[in-house]
N, C-alpha and C positions, 0 to 999 in steps of 0.2 A: 313443685315445691322449694320452698326459699327456706334458710336456716336462720332464725333470730333469739335475741334475749329479751325475755318480758320482762320491763323495768318498773313498772307499776300502771294501776287505776287508780283515776282522781275524778271527776265529776262527771263519771261516763264517757272517759277517756281512755283506752288502752294502749299503752306505750312500749312499743319493741324497739329494739337498737338491733341493726342490721351492722352489715361488716363495716367496719374502719370507724366506725363511734357514730353512724346514719342511723339516727331516729326514725320514726315512725308512727304516727296517731290513728288507731283506728275509733270508728265511732259505734262500729256494729261488728258483732260476732257471730253467725250462724248458730241458733238455740242448742243443736245436739252437740255441737263443739264446745259452748258455754258451760252445758249440762255436766257432758264429762270434768271439765276444769274451769271448776268455781273461782277466777281469775276474779273478781270482785270482791271476795270476802278471806278469799284464802292466802294468805302473803306468804305461805311456804315456797308457792309457784316463782317470788321473784329472783331474779338472776338465773332461773332457771330455761335451759334451750329448749325451742320448740322450731319444729318444722311445719310449716302453713304455707297455706296459699288464699289469697285475697284477692280481690276486684274492686273496680273502682267506679261509683254508682255518680251516676251527673244525674242533677237535676233537671226536670223537665222544665221548669220557670226561672232556671238561674242557669246558664250553662256553664259558667263559671267557678259556681257551686260542685266540690266532688269532694263524695263521701267514700273513708277507706272499709272495707267489709271482710271482714275473715271468714271464709268460707270454710277451710278445716286446718283443723289443729292437732296435734300430737306432740306431745313429749319425749324429748330426748335422753 
């Protein structure tokens, strides 16, 4: 698990800030995690620290296209 701060949700993308100001954008969140934390519309989660795990999904049709998906999410 990794620790990151939720920064924003915009146009289908979830942005989290990791150590040293490194931002990472996720296109997908596992439905169970999204159900527990409604990051799309609840702005109270902005600037909150989460523990998360994520995976890289490589598209079969385009090996250069990688989608980052949050698998689990826990508010700290």
